[in-house]
C-alpha positions in Angstrom: 0.0 0.0 0.0 1.4 3.4 -0.9 1.7 6.1 1.7 2.4 9.5 0.2 1.4 13.1 0.4 3.4 14.5 -2.5 5.1 11.4 -3.9 4.5 9.6 -7.2 1.8 7.4 -5.6 -0.1 10.5 -4.5 0.2 12.1 -7.9 -1.0 8.9 -9.6 -4.0 8.8 -7.3 -4.9 12.4 -8.0 -4.4 11.8 -11.7 -6.7 8.8 -11.6 -9.4 10.7 -9.7 -9.1 13.6 -12.2 -9.3 11.2 -15.2 -12.3 9.5 -13.8 -14.0 12.8 -13.1 -13.2 14.1 -16.6 -14.7 10.9 -18.2 -17.9 11.0 -16.1 -18.3 14.8 -16.0 -19.5 15.0 -19.7 -22.3 12.5 -19.4 -25.8 13.4 -18.4 -27.6 12.0 -15.5 -30.5 9.8 -16.4 -30.7 11.2 -19.9 -31.0 14.8 -18.6 -28.8 17.8 -19.3 -25.1 17.4 -19.5 -22.9 18.7 -16.6 -21.6 22.2 -17.2 -17.8 22.8 -17.4 -18.1 24.7 -14.1 -19.7 21.6 -12.5 -17.0 19.3 -13.9 -14.3 21.5 -12.4 -16.1 21.6 -9.1 -16.5 17.8 -9.1 -12.8 17.5 -9.9 -11.8 19.8 -7.1 -14.0 17.8 -4.6 -12.5 14.5 -5.8 -8.9 15.9 -5.4 -9.8 17.1 -1.9 -11.3 13.8 -1.0 -8.2 11.9 -2.4 -5.9 14.2 -0.4 -7.9 13.5 2.7 -7.6 9.7 2.0 -3.8 10.0 1.6 -3.6 11.7 5.0 -5.6 8.9 6.4 -3.1 6.4 5.0 -0.2 8.3 6.6 -2.1 8.3 9.9 -2.7 4.5 9.5 0.9 3.7 8.8 2.3 5.7 11.7 -0.4 4.3 14.0 0.5 0.8 13.1 4.2 1.4 13.7 3.4 3.1 17.0 1.1 0.2 18.0 4.0 -2.2 17.4 6.3 -0.2 19.6 3.7 0.4 22.3 3.3 -3.4 22.7 6.8 -3.5 24.1 6.4 -3.5 27.9 9.2 -2.1 30.1 11.0 -0.6 27.1 13.3 2.4 27.3 13.4 5.2 24.8 16.8 5.1 23.1 16.4 7.2 20.0 19.8 8.8 20.7 21.5 5.3 20.6 20.4 4.7 17.0 22.2 5.9 13.8 20.9 5.6 10.3 23.1 5.4 7.2 22.4 6.9 3.8 19.3 5.6 2.0 19.9 3.6 -1.2 17.7 1.7 -3.7 18.0 -2.1 -3.7 17.7 -4.4 -6.8 14.0 -4.6 -6.2 13.5 -0.9 -6.3 12.9 -0.5 -2.6 14.6 2.1 -0.5 16.9 0.7 2.2 18.8 2.3 5.0 21.4 0.8 7.4 20.6 1.0 11.1 23.2 0.8 13.9 22.1 0.5 17.5 24.3 0.9 20.5 23.4 -1.1 23.7 24.5 1.1 26.7 22.8 -1.2 29.2 24.7 -3.6 31.4 23.0 -6.7 29.9 21.9 -8.1 26.5 19.0 -6.1 25.1 16.9 -6.0 21.9 15.8 -2.9 20.0 12.7 -1.9 18.0 13.3 1.1 15.7 10.7 3.0 13.7 12.1 4.5 10.5 10.1 7.1 8.7 10.8 7.8 5.0 10.1 11.1 3.4 10.1 12.3 -0.2 12.5 15.0 -1.4 9.8 17.7 -0.5 9.6 16.4 3.0 6.3 14.5 2.5 5.8 11.3 4.4 5.9 8.2 2.1 6.5 5.2 4.4 7.2 3.9 7.9 8.7 0.6 9.0 9.6 -1.0 12.3 12.8 -3.0 12.4 13.7 -5.4 15.3 17.4 -5.8 16.3 17.5 -8.7 18.7 20.0 -9.8 21.3 22.6 -7.0 21.3 25.3 -7.7 23.9 25.9 -5.2 26.7 28.2 -2.4 25.6 28.1 -3.5 21.9 26.6 -2.3 18.7 24.6 -4.2 16.1 23.3 -3.5 12.6 20.1 -4.1 10.7 18.5 -2.8 7.5 15.2 -0.9 7.2 13.5 -1.6 3.8 10.5 0.4 2.5 7.3 -1.4 1.9 7.0 -0.1 -1.7 9.0 1.8 -4.3 9.7 5.4 -3.1 10.6 8.5 -5.1 14.3 9.0 -5.9 16.0 11.2 -3.2 13.8 9.9 -0.3 15.3 10.4 3.1 15.0 8.4 6.4 14.8 9.4 10.0 14.5 7.6 13.3 11.0 8.3 14.5 11.2 6.1 17.7 13.5 3.6 19.2 12.8 1.3 22.1 15.3 -0.9 24.0 13.9 -3.9 25.8 
């Protein structure tokens, strides 16, 4: 499922809505008068507004799911400062990946859950993933890779939204 505000998926959705409105805007209702150009423009504007609202809902859904996964961790400690992300790259399947390094500052072995948010070049949210990094020895670092759930626009960036050590 695509999550985007200004990304290619959002533009495609808006284009599809506009195309559908343009195709239906010229036909009459029940054999009556045809829609006026002003009505077609108004209908298109309403469809775009509705699509934009739906995209916002997708963003909220993605972040809520990631948050839910992290909230299920009981007795976790916020350790966002102990997480470093590498530079995003595109893998052979067209997905955006970014390396994650976690540092266990605890005095015993711990696991980490890291929420990575991806944004498009304009700063619009396009994806969120949660990566688990299990069994990191005390005082050591471990690495993992976050991979987007779908193809993202070129130039997308990543940030650590949340990180929990448990």
